[in-house]
Each structure stands twice: as structure tokens, then as C-alpha cells.
N, C-alpha and C positions, 0 to 999 in steps of 0.2 A: 916748310910746313905744307901739308897737303891742302888742296882747294876743298872747301866745304861745299856740299850739295844737299839741298833739301828735297827729299823724294816724297811725292804724294802717294800714300799707300792706302788703297781701298780695301785691302783684305784679300784681294784676288791674286791669282798667280802672276799676272803681267807686271803689276807694280812691285810684287815681291822679288821677282827675278831682276827687275830694273835695279832695285836696291842692292841685290847680291852682285850684279855685274859691275856697278859703280864702285862698290867696296873692293872688289877684285882688281879693279883698275887703279886703285890707290887713292881714291877720294876719301875725304872725311865725310861719311854719310850719316845723315839724320833723317828719320822718317816722321812724317806728319800725316794725320788722318783727320778728315772732316766728317763729323756726324751731320748728315744733310737731311736724313729722313728717318723717322722711327716708325716702324710698322704698326705699333699700337695706336698711332694717331688715327688709323682707319680700322684695320682689322688684322688678325694674325696672318702673315704670309706663310705659305707652305715651305718656302725657301727664303731665308733672310736676304733681302736685296743688298747690293753693294752700298756702302756709306750708311748703313743702319748701325745701331749699337752693336749688334751681333757681329757684323763685318769688322767693326773697329776692334773688337776683342781679338778677332783672328789676326788683324794687322799687327796688333801689339805682340801676340805670340810669335809671329813670323819675325818681327824686328828683334825680339829677344833671342830667337834661335840664330839670327845673323850677327848678334853682338853689336847692334847699333841702338842709339837712343831713339825714342819714339814718343810722340806727343799727340794727344787727341784734342781737337778744337771743335766746339759745338757751334755750328752755323745753321741750325735748323730754322731760326727766324729769318735769317738772310736768304736761305734757300726758298722758303715759302714766298717771300716778297719778290725775289728776282727770277724765280723759275716756275714754281707751282702756280702762283696767281696769274702770271702771263700765259702759262699753258692753258689754264681753264678759260681765261678771257679770249684767247685765240679761237678755241673751239666754239665758244659761245657766239663769236662773231663770224663764224663760218670759214675760218682758215685753219691750216694744219701746221702746228708749231714743231720745232725741233728743240726739245728741252736740253739735249746734250750740248748743243751749241751755246745756248743761253748760260748753262752752267759753266762751261769753259770760259766764256767771256766775262761773266760777272761774279763768279764764285771761285772756282778751282784755281785758276791761274793768278788772279789778283791776290788771293789770300796766300798762295804759295810764295809769291814775290814779297808780300808783307812779312811772312815768316823768315824769308831769306834775309831781308833787311835787318830784322831784329837779331838774327844769329850771325850777321856778317858773312853770309854764305855767298859765294861767287855765282853759283848755279842753282837752278831748280830742275827737277826731272819728273817725268810721269811714265806710265807704261803704255803710252800710245804707240801704235805701229805707223810711224812716219819718220821723216829725217829732217835734220837741219843742216844746211850747207852754208859756210861762210866764204865769201869771195870779196876781197878788198874791203874788209870790215863791214860788209853788208851781209845780213843773214837771210837765207831763202828757206821757205818751207817746201818740202818735197815729199812725194809718195814713199811709203814703205815698200820694201822689196816683196813682201807677201801680198800679192794683189787681192787675195780673198779677205785679208784683214786690214788693208790700208785704211788709216783713219785721218788722213790729211784733210778730208772733207769737213770733219767736225772741228778742225783747228783753224780754219781760214779766217775767223774773226779776231784772231790774236793780233797784237800790234808789234812793231819792230823791236820795241824795248823788251817785250816778253821773249821774242824769238832769240834775241842776243844773249839771254840768260838761260835758255832752255836747252837741255840735252835729252835725247830720246834713244836710249841704247837698243830698244827693240826694233827700231826702224830697219836694221840690217839682218833681222832674224825672221824666221817663220814661226807661226803659232806652234807647229809641231816641235821645233827646236826648243821653244820656251817650255812646253810641257815636259819634254824629255829632261831638260835641265832641272826642273822642279822635282821630278821623280827621283833623280840621282841624289839631289840634296836632301830629299825627304823633309822638306819644309812644310809647315801646317797648310799653307796655301795650295799645295799640290793636290790636296783632297777636296778643295773647294770647287764647286761646279761653276760653269761659265755664268757670269752675271747677265741679267736681262739688258736689252738695249735701253729701256727707260727704267731707271732704278726704282722709281716709286710706284710703278704700275705692276700689279700682280697678274696672275693667270686669267682673271676675269676680264681684263682689258680696260682701256681708258674710259669707255662709256659708263661702266660701273663706278669708276673712280670719281668721275665728274658728277654723276647723278647724286642729288642730295646737296650738292654745293651750289647749284644754280637753279633758277626757276625754269623748268621746261616750258616751252611755248610751242603749241601745235601749229603746223603750217602745211602748205600744199606740196605734194610731189607732182611735178609738172613734166609732161612730155615736151622735150626741148624742140622737137620738130613741128609738132602740131599746136603746142600751147595748151593742150587739154590737160585738165587735172586728173591724174591717175589714182590718187589716194591722198593720204595725209600722214605726216611724220609727227613724232613727239618731241622734236627739238633738233635744230641743225647741228648741235654739238655731237650728234650721233653719227655724223657723216663726214667723209672726206672725198675729194675728187678722185675718181678711179675706182671707188668702192662698188662692189656688187652685192655683198651680203647685207642682210637686215633691211632690204628695201620694202618687204611686205606687200609686194604687188605681183600680179601674174600678167605678163604681156605676151607669152608664147615665144619669146626670144630673149637672148641674154641682154640685160640692160645694166648700165653703169651710171654712177653719179658723174655728171660732166660739168656741173656748175652749182655753186651754193651762193644764193643772194641773201645776204643778211638784212638788207633794207626791205625786202619782200617776205623775209622769213621763209624762203622757198628753196626747195631742192629740185634741180632740173635733171631729168633722166634721159639718156640717149644710148645709141649704139656704141660699140667699141671704137669704131672709126671716128665718131664725134668727140671722143676723149683724146684723140691724137692731136698734137700741136707741133708746129714747125717754128713758131715765134712766141717768145715770152718776154715780159718786162720784169726786171729786178731792180729794186731800189735799196737804200741803206748799204751801198757797196763799200766794202773794206778792201782797199788796194794794198797788196803786199809788194807789188811791183808797179810803179807809176806808169800810167798809160794816158796819152793825150790824143790818141787817134784810134780809129777802129782797128781790130786785129783778129787774126785767125787763132782759134784755140780749140781745145776739147772741153766739154762742159758736163758736169754731173748735176742732176736735179734731185737725186736722192743718194743716200750714203753708199748703198751697196750695188749701185749700177755701174756699168762701164761708162767712162766719160766718152762723149760722142762729139764728132767734128761740128764746128759752128763758126759763125762770124759774130763777134761781140762789137756792137755799135755803141759808142759812148754818147748818151743823151746829155748828161752833165756829170759833174764829179761823182755824184752818188746814185746815178741811175743809168741803166744800160738796156738795150734791146738785144736779145740773143736770137739769132736766126740759125737754126740747125740745118745741116745738109739733108737730114732725113727727119721726118716727123717723129716725135717722142711721145711715149705713153703718159698721159694724165699728169702733167706738171701741176702740183698742188699749191695754190697761194698760201704763203706762210712758211713753206719749205725754202731751203737755200739752193741757189745755183752757184756752183763753184767752177772757176775757170782755170784751166791748166795749159801750159805750153811745155810739151814733153812731160817730164815728171815734176815740174815746178808749178807751185800754186801761184797764180797771178793775183787772184782776189776772189771775191764772191759777194752775193747780195741776196736779199729776200724776194722771192717770187711774188708778184702782185697781179699778174695777168690772169684773167678768167674769162677770156673771150670765147664764145661758143663756136665761132668759125674763124679760121685763119685766112 
């Protein structure tokens, strides 16, 4: 009897080709889709986001075309509690969250595993561009071969139990390979456009999404060098470290957000050089490979950047200091720092440093 695998299907081309490849490899494939956000909760999207009801209908059509069973599970309430509310709270408190990491940790993979348990499935699968390698019964998370699409960054918060059940067929493919396969198969997902990075945010951006959900509080825009008040903002949720747009001030030179202080309800402005950092602190560290001493690594502080050489100093089990070889652009508190050795993910944590000068 073939091993059963539960595939998370978002309605997009990546998860659709994942299901196709696993069926082709001889697995007993079943698809499951999670309705996480319905566009009508806010306003009509010009393009239906992934995990909306419209996307789930596309996933069902694709599953039917592949000849596999498919199930839709409504997780909208759980998604609001575990992802959207923390997302809003983070911005309200002056930090920049990564909702994809929250979704993977608290929604997508736990509920895929739950479905696998109910269906007696040995494996779960998603359309992420990353790899799992097993050595002596230990599973390692690794980068995908397509450097432009590698998604190992957003998977660092998974635990060893999840990795041991997870298969990622697209890790050894490029995005172009996947698109070409979808065209040849002429599956419904082949015509679906690339999903947004944040599935519940439309083209108007996150400030419009948050406005109306929180009480905006005006505060000062402060020159970090002189301490002079340059103007006023309408809420710190409108800003993130490294931001240049929407400052609403004229200084005669390029200025950037270099610090957000929620206790003062203040946004500090400075030069590009002042936004560079060589050292950051990260806490809530999830270790995929146990480390009990400082080590050399490469580190990403945002999903689409190149990982950069650094020393990771262990402060305690859940907290590290990262010292880069070269200063990095605008590490934002609330984002994740993920550590690599070669192509292997060692672990990662939440950036908490917001020091003006290193």
C-alpha cells in the first residue's frame, strides 16, 4: 500500500505541482485547503488572495483535475487570533512582524499534521521552495536550489517532529521549472497569478489594513542626531525601521526611520548610515541544530536578502547576539534573524535590538 501524504493546497501553482509530483512518485495523495481569510471581511480585492474562498475553489478544481481527494477546512477564526491580531499588535507597538512565519508555526503546519493524524497519513507536504535532508534519523531544514525563491527563512520556526513528517518536492526545482510543468499539464492553477507575500493585505498596503482597527495616536518625528522634533506622525503603526516614504517632512536630504520607540510614541529619523547595524539581539530562538557555544554562520534578517557572514554569540538558550562581518541595512525589531551553516538552517529568532548606535 502506498504511503499517504496530505498536501496543503492554497490554490496556487506551487502547491498544485507539489500534489502532482507526489502522485507521480506513487504516493496516495490527498489535498487539504485552509480558508484563512475572506476578502469580504474588509473590502473586495482586485485579485483574490491565497487562502481566500476564491482560492480554495481553485484548489478544489485543481485537485479534481489531478484525480485526488480534496477537503476545505475553515480556520478563519484561528487565523485572526494567531496571525492577524498579533500582526496588528506588533505594528501598534512599533515592531515589524512576519505573518508568514506566524502562520506556518501556529496554523498551516499544526493543522496539516492534525489532518495527517486523522487520515493515518505518514507525510505532509507543501509547495515551499526548501529541502529536508535526513541523516541518521535526524531531519535538517535546508535551502531550496532556486536562490531567488528559497523559502527556508519562513520555515525556521518548525520543530523536529514536523520536519520528520514533511516532504518538499519543489526544493530541487526552480520556479521556471514549476511554471513550465503547470503549463504542460494545463491545470487550473497554471493560470493563477503569483500570490502576494502577505495574503491578507491588498494593493493599498498594511497601513490601510490596520487603520480603523486601532486607535491612532499622534506623536513626534524626532531627529535622532539632534533630538529636535521635526514634525508629527499619526501613529507608529504607519512606520517600520528603514522606511523612507510617508515621513511628511522636508529636511533637504534623504532621511529614514532608524528607531521606533513605543514608550514615547516617537519615530526617530536619521541618515542612511545611521540605519546600518553590525550587531543585533534576537530572542525566542528556535534551534533546529543544538548549539552550546558561539559559532560562525551566515544570517538573514529578511526573507529575500542574501545571508551574510556573522558570529552568533549565545547569551542563553533562547537569546543570541549576532555580530555581522559587515554592517547590515536596517534590521527591524519584530522580524526574524535566521542562521545558516552552508545550506543548512541552524535556527532563528525574533530581532529585538533597536539601538541607535552600534
